[in-house]
Residue frames as a rotation matrix with the C-alpha (Angstrom) as fourth column:
THR 1
0.044 -0.267 0.963 -104.09
0.153 -0.950 -0.271 52.99
0.987 0.159 -0.001 18.66
VAL 2
-0.262 -0.160 -0.952 -102.80
0.965 -0.058 -0.256 54.32
-0.014 -0.985 0.169 21.97
ALA 3
0.552 0.632 0.544 -104.88
0.652 -0.733 0.190 57.45
0.520 0.250 -0.817 22.52
SER 4
-0.263 -0.571 0.778 -103.51
-0.044 -0.798 -0.601 60.78
0.964 -0.192 0.185 23.69
GLY 5
0.013 0.204 0.979 -103.18
-0.923 -0.374 0.090 60.81
0.384 -0.905 0.183 27.49
VAL 6
0.928 0.317 0.197 -102.97
-0.365 0.881 0.300 57.00
-0.078 -0.350 0.933 27.68
THR 7
-0.139 -0.990 0.008 -99.84
-0.986 0.140 0.087 54.97
-0.087 0.004 -0.996 28.49
LEU 8
0.914 0.268 -0.306 -99.39
-0.312 0.944 -0.105 51.42
0.261 0.191 0.946 27.21
THR 9
0.036 -0.906 0.422 -96.66
-0.969 0.072 0.237 49.59
-0.245 -0.417 -0.875 29.13
ILE 10
0.700 0.042 -0.713 -95.33
-0.334 0.902 -0.275 46.33
0.632 0.430 0.645 27.71
ALA 11
0.773 -0.359 0.523 -93.69
-0.498 0.166 0.851 44.36
-0.392 -0.919 -0.051 30.52
SER 12
-0.212 -0.964 -0.162 -90.24
-0.956 0.171 0.239 42.86
-0.203 0.205 -0.957 30.29
GLY 13
-0.816 -0.241 0.525 -90.21
-0.188 0.970 0.154 39.50
-0.546 0.027 -0.837 28.49
VAL 14
0.223 0.962 0.155 -93.54
0.008 0.157 -0.988 39.99
-0.975 0.222 0.028 26.71
GLU 15
-0.846 -0.400 0.353 -93.67
0.322 0.147 0.935 39.03
-0.426 0.905 0.004 23.04
VAL 16
0.064 0.843 -0.534 -95.98
-0.312 -0.492 -0.813 41.06
-0.948 0.219 0.232 20.79
HIS 17
-0.813 -0.192 0.550 -96.88
0.412 0.477 0.776 39.22
-0.411 0.858 -0.308 17.58
ALA 18
-0.178 0.751 -0.635 -99.03
-0.292 -0.657 -0.695 41.44
-0.940 0.062 0.336 15.39
SER 19
-0.407 0.122 0.905 -100.93
0.796 0.533 0.286 40.39
-0.447 0.837 -0.314 12.32
SER 20
0.823 0.568 0.012 -102.28
0.512 -0.733 -0.448 43.90
-0.246 0.375 -0.894 11.76
ASP 21
0.332 -0.750 0.572 -100.02
0.784 -0.118 -0.610 46.41
0.524 0.651 0.549 10.12
SER 22
-0.337 -0.560 0.757 -99.71
0.099 -0.820 -0.563 49.27
0.936 -0.115 0.332 12.63
LEU 23
0.198 0.282 -0.939 -99.66
0.980 -0.024 0.200 50.40
0.034 -0.959 -0.281 16.22
VAL 24
-0.014 -0.117 0.993 -100.24
0.304 -0.947 -0.108 54.16
0.953 0.300 0.049 16.30
VAL 25
-0.110 -0.145 -0.983 -99.10
0.993 0.015 -0.114 55.87
0.031 -0.989 0.143 19.48
ASN 26
0.113 0.213 0.971 -100.65
0.230 -0.956 0.183 59.25
0.966 0.203 -0.157 20.23
GLY 27
0.948 0.094 0.305 -100.08
-0.283 -0.197 0.939 58.73
0.148 -0.976 -0.160 23.97
ILE 28
0.025 -0.967 0.253 -97.09
-0.997 -0.005 0.080 56.82
-0.076 -0.254 -0.964 25.37
LEU 29
0.870 0.033 -0.493 -95.71
-0.106 0.987 -0.122 53.35
0.482 0.158 0.862 24.54
ASP 30
0.173 -0.808 0.563 -93.20
-0.985 -0.141 0.100 52.16
-0.001 -0.572 -0.820 27.13
ALA 31
0.967 0.131 -0.220 -91.57
-0.161 0.979 -0.122 48.82
0.199 0.153 0.968 26.34
SER 32
0.096 -0.957 0.273 -88.48
-0.993 -0.073 0.093 47.42
-0.069 -0.280 -0.958 28.03
ASN 33
-0.763 -0.552 0.336 -87.00
-0.531 0.832 0.162 44.06
-0.369 -0.055 -0.928 27.05
ALA 34
0.288 0.901 0.325 -90.01
-0.254 0.399 -0.881 43.18
-0.924 0.171 0.343 24.90
THR 35
-0.813 -0.445 0.376 -90.07
0.225 0.355 0.907 41.51
-0.537 0.822 -0.188 21.48
PHE 36
0.176 0.832 -0.526 -92.16
-0.468 -0.399 -0.788 42.93
-0.866 0.385 0.319 18.64
SER 37
-0.793 -0.405 0.455 -92.77
0.153 0.591 0.792 40.83
-0.590 0.698 -0.407 15.53
GLY 38
-0.114 0.716 -0.689 -94.74
-0.927 -0.326 -0.186 41.50
-0.358 0.617 0.701 12.38
VAL 39
-0.175 0.109 0.979 -96.39
-0.054 0.991 -0.120 38.21
-0.983 -0.074 -0.167 11.42
TYR 40
0.313 0.372 0.874 -98.09
0.816 0.366 -0.447 38.63
-0.486 0.853 -0.189 8.04
TYR 41
0.734 -0.059 0.677 -97.13
0.370 -0.801 -0.471 42.25
0.570 0.596 -0.566 7.42
THR 42
-0.534 -0.844 0.061 -94.38
0.500 -0.373 -0.782 44.55
0.682 -0.386 0.621 8.60
LEU 43
0.379 0.616 -0.691 -95.52
0.925 -0.221 0.310 45.89
0.038 -0.756 -0.653 11.97
SER 44
-0.244 -0.385 0.890 -95.37
0.341 -0.893 -0.293 49.70
0.908 0.232 0.349 11.96
ILE 45
0.126 0.185 -0.975 -94.95
0.974 -0.212 0.086 51.30
-0.190 -0.960 -0.207 15.37
ILE 46
-0.170 -0.078 0.982 -95.82
0.603 -0.796 0.041 54.95
0.779 0.600 0.183 14.73
ALA 47
-0.408 0.012 -0.913 -95.27
0.779 -0.517 -0.355 57.75
-0.477 -0.856 0.201 17.23
GLY 48
0.237 0.609 0.757 -97.87
0.883 -0.460 0.094 60.26
0.405 0.646 -0.647 16.07
ASN 49
-0.283 -0.277 0.918 -97.80
0.041 -0.960 -0.277 64.03
0.958 -0.041 0.283 16.62
GLY 50
0.127 0.264 0.956 -97.57
-0.887 -0.401 0.229 64.37
0.444 -0.877 0.184 20.41
GLY 51
0.945 0.229 -0.232 -96.95
-0.138 0.926 0.351 60.64
0.295 -0.300 0.907 20.86
GLN 52
0.123 -0.923 0.364 -93.99
-0.992 -0.111 0.055 59.13
-0.010 -0.368 -0.930 22.68
VAL 53
0.895 0.055 -0.442 -92.38
-0.122 0.985 -0.123 55.76
0.429 0.164 0.888 22.03
ASP 54
0.135 -0.858 0.496 -89.71
-0.990 -0.096 0.104 54.42
-0.042 -0.505 -0.862 24.39
LEU 55
0.908 0.025 -0.418 -88.11
-0.114 0.976 -0.187 51.09
0.403 0.218 0.889 23.50
ASN 56
0.189 -0.858 0.477 -85.36
-0.980 -0.199 0.031 49.90
0.068 -0.473 -0.878 25.82
GLY 57
-0.624 -0.565 0.540 -83.57
-0.620 0.778 0.097 46.58
-0.475 -0.275 -0.836 25.39
SER 58
0.395 0.874 0.285 -86.23
-0.408 0.444 -0.798 45.32
-0.823 0.199 0.531 22.99
THR 59
-0.735 -0.505 0.452 -86.00
0.166 0.512 0.843 43.15
-0.657 0.695 -0.293 19.89
LEU 60
0.154 0.761 -0.630 -87.73
-0.615 -0.425 -0.664 44.14
-0.773 0.490 0.403 16.63
ASN 61
-0.703 -0.266 0.660 -88.48
0.270 0.759 0.593 41.52
-0.658 0.595 -0.461 13.98
ASN 62
-0.568 0.453 0.687 -90.03
0.767 -0.011 0.642 42.69
0.299 0.891 -0.341 10.70
CYS 63
0.360 0.637 -0.682 -90.93
0.831 -0.551 -0.076 46.08
-0.424 -0.539 -0.728 12.21
ARG 64
-0.257 -0.368 0.893 -90.82
0.623 -0.770 -0.139 49.69
0.739 0.521 0.427 11.12
VAL 65
0.068 0.216 -0.974 -90.50
0.909 -0.415 -0.029 52.33
-0.410 -0.884 -0.224 13.86
THR 66
-0.209 -0.042 0.977 -91.52
0.673 -0.731 0.113 55.84
0.710 0.681 0.181 12.78
PHE 67
-0.287 0.096 -0.953 -91.25
0.754 -0.591 -0.287 59.03
-0.591 -0.801 0.097 14.80
GLN 68
0.216 0.458 0.862 -93.52
0.890 -0.455 0.019 61.56
0.401 0.764 -0.506 13.08
ALA 69
-0.538 -0.351 0.766 -93.16
0.147 -0.934 -0.324 65.34
0.830 -0.062 0.554 13.37
GLY 70
0.000 0.527 0.850 -94.08
-0.756 -0.556 0.345 66.47
0.654 -0.643 0.399 16.88
SER 71
0.868 0.257 -0.424 -93.40
0.028 0.828 0.560 63.07
0.496 -0.498 0.712 18.44
SER 72
0.147 -0.852 0.503 -90.69
-0.950 -0.264 -0.169 62.11
0.276 -0.453 -0.848 20.91
GLY 73
0.969 0.217 0.116 -89.02
-0.245 0.891 0.381 59.10
-0.021 -0.398 0.917 22.41
ALA 74
-0.016 -0.992 0.126 -85.96
-0.966 0.047 0.252 56.99
-0.256 -0.118 -0.959 22.86
VAL 75
0.925 0.099 -0.366 -84.79
-0.210 0.938 -0.277 53.76
0.316 0.333 0.889 21.34
SER 76
0.132 -0.917 0.377 -81.96
-0.984 -0.167 -0.063 52.32
0.121 -0.363 -0.924 23.40
ASN 77
-0.645 -0.559 0.522 -80.13
-0.639 0.768 0.033 49.00
-0.419 -0.313 -0.852 23.50
THR 78
0.409 0.874 0.262 -82.61
-0.399 0.429 -0.810 47.61
-0.821 0.227 0.524 20.99
VAL 79
-0.707 -0.608 0.362 -81.85
0.005 0.507 0.862 45.06
-0.707 0.612 -0.355 18.26
PHE 80
0.321 0.709 -0.628 -83.44
-0.747 -0.218 -0.628 45.61
-0.583 0.670 0.460 14.83
ASP 81
0.112 -0.290 0.950 -83.38
0.430 0.876 0.217 42.52
-0.896 0.384 0.223 12.62
SER 82
-0.800 -0.595 0.071 -82.34
0.312 -0.312 0.897 43.04
-0.512 0.741 0.435 8.98
SER 83
-0.461 0.695 0.551 -85.96
0.735 -0.049 0.677 43.58
0.497 0.717 -0.488 7.87
SER 84
0.446 0.606 -0.659 -86.69
0.873 -0.458 0.169 46.23
-0.200 -0.650 -0.733 10.53
LEU 85
-0.231 -0.445 0.865 -86.33
0.704 -0.690 -0.167 49.95
0.671 0.571 0.473 9.79
LEU 86
-0.081 0.139 -0.987 -86.15
0.828 -0.541 -0.144 53.25
-0.554 -0.829 -0.071 11.67
TYR 87
-0.144 0.141 0.979 -87.68
0.733 -0.650 0.201 56.47
0.665 0.747 -0.010 10.24
ILE 88
-0.232 -0.013 -0.973 -87.30
0.850 -0.488 -0.196 59.81
-0.472 -0.873 0.125 12.01
TYR 89
-0.007 0.336 0.942 -89.19
0.677 -0.692 0.252 63.06
0.736 0.639 -0.223 11.29
SER 90
0.899 0.423 0.113 -88.62
0.153 -0.545 0.824 64.66
0.411 -0.724 -0.555 14.72
SER 91
0.027 -0.909 0.417 -85.84
-0.409 -0.391 -0.825 66.36
0.912 -0.148 -0.382 16.71
ASN 92
0.096 0.103 0.990 -87.02
-0.991 -0.084 0.104 64.96
0.093 -0.991 0.094 20.02
VAL 93
0.966 0.176 -0.189 -85.70
-0.185 0.982 -0.031 61.45
0.180 0.065 0.982 19.44
THR 94
0.050 -0.963 0.265 -82.62
-0.976 0.009 0.216 59.71
-0.210 -0.269 -0.940 20.85
VAL 95
0.919 0.094 -0.383 -81.29
-0.214 0.934 -0.285 56.47
0.331 0.344 0.878 19.40
SER 96
0.097 -0.925 0.367 -78.46
-0.969 -0.172 -0.178 54.93
0.227 -0.338 -0.913 21.43
GLY 97
-0.483 -0.463 0.743 -76.79
-0.708 0.706 -0.021 51.59
-0.515 -0.537 -0.668 21.96
CYS 98
0.563 0.801 0.205 -78.83
-0.468 0.513 -0.720 49.90
-0.681 0.309 0.663 19.22
THR 99
-0.671 -0.621 0.405 -77.90
0.031 0.522 0.852 47.36
-0.741 0.584 -0.331 16.57
LEU 100
0.504 0.864 -0.005 -79.46
0.114 -0.072 -0.991 48.17
-0.856 0.499 -0.135 13.20
ASP 101
0.136 -0.409 0.902 -78.77
0.974 0.222 -0.046 48.38
-0.182 0.885 0.429 9.49
GLU 102
-0.719 -0.322 0.616 -79.59
0.531 -0.826 0.187 52.05
0.449 0.462 0.765 8.94
ALA 103
-0.212 0.657 -0.724 -81.53
0.659 -0.451 -0.602 55.09
-0.721 -0.605 -0.337 10.12
TYR 104
-0.259 0.256 0.931 -83.61
0.842 -0.412 0.348 57.25
0.473 0.875 -0.109 7.77
ILE 105
-0.458 0.073 -0.886 -83.66
0.566 -0.745 -0.354 60.93
-0.686 -0.663 0.299 8.78
TYR 106
-0.087 0.555 0.828 -86.46
0.953 -0.195 0.230 62.81
0.289 0.809 -0.512 7.01
ALA 107
0.314 0.198 0.929 -86.69
-0.011 -0.977 0.212 65.87
0.949 -0.076 -0.304 9.28
GLY 108
0.979 0.063 0.194 -85.52
-0.184 -0.139 0.973 67.10
0.088 -0.988 -0.124 12.63
THR 109
0.061 -0.998 -0.015 -82.13
-0.613 -0.025 -0.790 66.70
0.788 0.057 -0.613 14.27
PRO 110
0.936 0.342 -0.087 -82.28
-0.162 0.636 0.754 63.53
0.313 -0.692 0.651 16.38
THR 111
0.123 -0.891 0.438 -79.44
-0.973 -0.021 0.230 62.33
-0.195 -0.454 -0.869 18.59
ILE 112
0.931 0.076 -0.357 -77.88
-0.198 0.927 -0.320 59.14
0.307 0.369 0.878 17.21
THR 113
0.121 -0.926 0.358 -75.03
-0.917 -0.242 -0.317 57.89
0.380 -0.290 -0.879 19.37
GLY 114
-0.441 -0.472 0.763 -73.29
-0.802 0.589 -0.100 54.68
-0.403 -0.656 -0.638 20.42
ASN 115
0.645 0.737 0.200 -75.07
-0.516 0.614 -0.597 52.44
-0.563 0.282 0.777 17.88
THR 116
-0.556 -0.734 0.391 -73.73
-0.113 0.533 0.839 49.68
-0.824 0.422 -0.379 15.65
PHE 117
0.456 0.653 -0.605 -74.74
-0.674 -0.190 -0.713 49.97
-0.580 0.733 0.354 11.99
SER 118
-0.045 -0.457 0.888 -74.25
0.207 0.866 0.456 47.11
-0.977 0.204 0.055 9.51
SER 119
0.745 0.438 0.503 -75.26
0.562 -0.008 -0.827 48.75
-0.358 0.899 -0.252 6.20
ASN 120
-0.376 -0.827 0.417 -72.99
0.926 -0.316 0.208 50.48
-0.040 0.464 0.885 3.69
TYR 121
-0.457 0.319 0.830 -75.51
0.092 -0.912 0.401 53.36
0.885 0.260 0.387 3.91
PRO 122
-0.571 0.182 -0.801 -76.04
0.792 0.379 -0.479 53.61
0.217 -0.907 -0.360 7.68
ILE 123
-0.356 0.433 -0.828 -77.33
0.319 -0.776 -0.544 57.20
-0.878 -0.458 0.139 7.74
ILE 124
-0.485 0.311 0.818 -79.84
0.851 -0.047 0.522 58.17
0.201 0.949 -0.242 5.06
ILE 125
-0.486 0.234 -0.842 -80.70
0.320 -0.849 -0.421 61.88
-0.813 -0.474 0.337 5.00
THR 126
-0.084 0.540 0.837 -83.50
0.996 0.076 0.051 63.18
-0.036 0.838 -0.544 2.78
ASP 127
0.941 0.239 0.240 -83.01
0.253 -0.967 -0.026 66.86
0.226 0.085 -0.970 3.69
PRO 128
0.169 -0.985 -0.027 -79.33
0.765 0.148 -0.627 67.82
0.622 0.085 0.779 3.30
ASP 129
0.053 -0.107 0.993 -79.87
-0.339 -0.937 -0.083 70.94
0.939 -0.333 -0.086 5.43
LEU 130
0.880 0.345 0.327 -80.08
-0.427 0.272 0.862 68.55
0.209 -0.898 0.387 8.42
LEU 131
0.473 -0.726 -0.499 -76.54
0.122 0.615 -0.779 67.31
0.873 0.308 0.379 7.99
LEU 132
-0.475 -0.740 0.477 -75.22
-0.351 -0.338 -0.873 68.88
0.807 -0.582 -0.099 11.21
MET 133
0.635 0.769 0.078 -77.29
-0.430 0.267 0.862 66.61
0.642 -0.581 0.500 13.46
ALA 134
0.145 -0.543 0.827 -76.01
-0.974 0.067 0.214 64.98
-0.171 -0.837 -0.519 16.63
VAL 135
0.938 0.015 -0.347 -74.42
-0.122 0.949 -0.289 61.82
0.325 0.314 0.892 15.28
SER 136
0.104 -0.951 0.293 -71.46
-0.891 -0.220 -0.398 60.55
0.442 -0.219 -0.870 17.29
GLY 137
-0.407 -0.460 0.789 -69.73
-0.851 0.505 -0.144 57.53
-0.333 -0.730 -0.597 18.75
ASN 138
0.710 0.696 0.106 -71.31
-0.580 0.663 -0.473 55.01
-0.399 0.275 0.875 16.40
THR 139
-0.428 -0.768 0.477 -69.67
-0.245 0.606 0.757 51.90
-0.870 0.207 -0.447 14.95
TYR 140
0.450 0.518 -0.728 -70.02
-0.824 -0.073 -0.561 51.26
-0.344 0.852 0.394 11.22
ASN 141
-0.117 -0.478 0.871 -69.54
-0.209 0.869 0.449 47.63
-0.971 -0.130 -0.201 10.14
GLY 142
0.914 0.401 0.064 -70.43
-0.001 0.162 -0.987 47.98
-0.406 0.902 0.148 6.47
SER 143
0.328 -0.844 0.425 -67.56
0.893 0.424 0.153 47.23
-0.309 0.329 0.892 4.09
GLU 144
-0.735 -0.507 0.451 -67.60
0.626 -0.762 0.164 50.82
0.261 0.403 0.877 2.72
PRO 145
0.052 0.861 -0.506 -70.01
0.937 -0.217 -0.272 52.91
-0.344 -0.460 -0.818 4.83
LYS 146
-0.823 -0.191 0.536 -71.22
0.432 -0.823 0.370 56.20
0.370 0.536 0.759 3.32
ILE 147
-0.529 0.706 -0.471 -73.69
0.083 -0.509 -0.857 58.92
-0.845 -0.492 0.210 4.24
ASN 148
-0.520 0.480 0.707 -76.59
0.850 0.210 0.482 58.58
0.083 0.852 -0.517 1.80
ILE 149
-0.493 0.298 -0.817 -77.92
0.208 -0.872 -0.443 62.05
-0.845 -0.389 0.368 1.05
GLN 150
-0.559 0.420 0.715 -80.70
0.795 0.028 0.605 63.30
0.234 0.907 -0.350 -1.21
GLY 151
0.415 0.795 -0.442 -83.10
0.846 -0.516 -0.134 66.21
-0.335 -0.319 -0.887 -1.57
THR 152
0.463 -0.165 0.871 -82.49
0.483 -0.777 -0.404 69.92
0.743 0.608 -0.280 -2.02
LEU 153
-0.290 -0.636 -0.716 -79.82
0.952 -0.272 -0.144 71.92
-0.103 -0.723 0.684 -0.21
ASP 154
0.587 0.643 0.492 -81.41
0.667 -0.728 0.157 75.29
0.459 0.235 -0.857 0.63
ASN 155
0.944 -0.328 0.037 -78.63
-0.279 -0.732 0.622 76.72
-0.177 -0.597 -0.782 2.83
SER 156
0.335 -0.900 -0.279 -74.88
-0.613 0.017 -0.790 76.92
0.716 0.436 -0.546 2.22
LEU 157
0.867 -0.001 0.499 -73.13
-0.387 0.631 0.672 73.97
-0.316 -0.775 0.547 3.81
GLU 158
-0.135 -0.928 -0.347 -69.85
-0.973 0.190 -0.128 72.09
0.185 0.321 -0.929 3.91
PHE 159
0.888 0.235 -0.396 -69.73
-0.198 0.971 0.134 68.34
0.416 -0.040 0.908 3.44
GLY 160
-0.158 -0.927 0.340 -67.19
-0.895 -0.011 -0.446 67.31
0.417 -0.374 -0.828 6.06
PRO 161
-0.702 -0.127 -0.700 -66.61
0.071 0.966 -0.247 64.11
0.708 -0.223 -0.670 8.00
VAL 162
0.145 0.776 0.613 -69.56
-0.865 -0.201 0.459 63.13
0.480 -0.597 0.643 10.20
ASP 163
0.639 0.117 0.761 -68.81
-0.644 0.621 0.446 60.70
-0.421 -0.775 0.472 13.02
GLY 164
-0.201 -0.864 0.462 -65.76
-0.284 0.502 0.817 59.41
-0.938 0.033 -0.346 11.16
LEU 165
0.265 0.336 0.904 -67.63
0.769 0.492 -0.408 58.91
-0.582 0.803 -0.128 7.87
ASP 166
-0.240 -0.443 -0.864 -65.95
-0.143 -0.864 0.482 60.90
-0.960 0.239 0.144 5.11
THR 167
-0.989 -0.003 0.148 -67.76
0.143 0.231 0.962 59.56
-0.037 0.973 -0.228 2.05
TYR 168
-0.289 0.926 -0.243 -71.11
-0.448 -0.355 -0.820 60.83
-0.846 -0.128 0.517 0.79
TYR 169
-0.808 0.174 0.563 -73.35
0.544 0.589 0.598 59.05
-0.228 0.789 -0.570 -1.67
LEU 170
-0.664 0.602 -0.444 -75.70
-0.614 -0.778 -0.136 61.31
-0.427 0.182 0.886 -3.64
ALA 171
-0.778 0.442 0.447 -78.83
0.471 0.881 -0.051 59.21
-0.416 0.171 -0.893 -4.07
ASN 172
0.225 0.934 0.279 -81.90
0.895 -0.085 -0.438 59.77
-0.385 0.348 -0.855 -6.20
THR 173
0.381 -0.058 0.923 -82.00
0.556 -0.783 -0.279 63.51
0.739 0.620 -0.266 -6.85
PHE 174
0.101 -0.406 -0.908 -79.65
0.867 -0.413 0.281 65.88
-0.489 -0.815 0.311 -5.05
THR 175
0.381 0.136 0.915 -80.05
0.683 -0.708 -0.179 69.58
0.623 0.693 -0.362 -5.87
VAL 176
-0.519 -0.488 -0.702 -78.15
0.780 -0.607 -0.154 72.65
-0.351 -0.627 0.695 -4.70
ALA 177
0.528 0.848 -0.043 -80.62
0.776 -0.503 -0.381 75.55
-0.344 0.168 -0.924 -4.78
SER 178
0.332 -0.323 0.886 -79.84
0.599 -0.653 -0.463 78.75
0.728 0.685 -0.024 -6.69
GLY 179
0.399 -0.242 0.885 -77.53
-0.433 -0.900 -0.051 81.07
0.808 -0.363 -0.463 -4.76
VAL 180
0.887 -0.060 0.458 -76.47
-0.394 0.417 0.819 78.34
-0.241 -0.907 0.346 -2.34
THR 181
0.101 -0.934 -0.343 -72.88
-0.859 0.092 -0.503 77.13
0.501 0.345 -0.793 -1.96
LEU 182
0.996 0.045 0.077 -71.91
-0.075 0.891 0.447 73.53
-0.048 -0.451 0.891 -1.28
THR 183
0.208 -0.978 0.029 -68.32
-0.940 -0.208 -0.269 73.15
0.269 0.029 -0.963 -0.12
ILE 184
0.872 -0.047 -0.488 -66.60
0.086 0.995 0.059 69.78
0.483 -0.093 0.871 -0.05
ALA 185
0.726 -0.611 0.314 -63.99
-0.580 -0.299 0.758 69.57
-0.369 -0.733 -0.572 2.73
SER 186
-0.053 -0.864 -0.500 -60.51
-0.927 0.229 -0.297 68.32
0.371 0.448 -0.813 1.99
GLY 187
-0.890 -0.415 0.190 -60.32
-0.455 0.843 -0.287 64.52
-0.041 -0.342 -0.939 2.13
VAL 188
-0.158 0.915 0.371 -64.06
-0.308 0.311 -0.899 64.01
-0.938 -0.257 0.233 1.68
GLU 189
-0.987 -0.100 0.128 -65.25
0.073 0.429 0.901 61.80
-0.145 0.898 -0.416 -1.17
VAL 190
-0.134 0.971 -0.199 -68.56
-0.630 -0.238 -0.739 62.26
-0.765 0.026 0.644 -3.00
HIS 191
-0.939 -0.080 0.334 -70.01
0.162 0.755 0.636 59.36
-0.303 0.651 -0.696 -5.04
ALA 192
-0.281 0.889 -0.362 -73.06
-0.862 -0.399 -0.312 59.42
-0.422 0.225 0.878 -7.27
């Protein structure tokens, strides 16, 4: 654990091989051009409430990066291997210039721009009211990329193209609350 008020700086070129399952950051983690690898378990790098995680030019192998509510940070020019995941519960997060399969957005409105996604479900949103987040300028290399959306829509909304993606996949349970209107824009496809 990186305590509140403490900064852990990982120098360029350092390799972090962790056999424990988590690194909780309540202070600041600053890592540029470092490599993080989960050895026996998936290494979870968790930005706790008030914590800040900044990864620049790093490589993540068998890692899960989570930005909890109230956290902040930036992940830029970082490569996530196919077993590494990104979970976001905060608005104060910027993800740019990364190579990854997908990003899970649970809460908040993070900025996601200039990344390369390889999954057919590159953006996974568990609160459809967050759909109007700052997603732009990304490249989608999946054969048929779709926005994966689930949860309950509590406010009227239009499903329109987001960052060039015009297909939505309704996963798990998707509910439109009573009295709420969901409009599907012309040319948009919805799959279930």
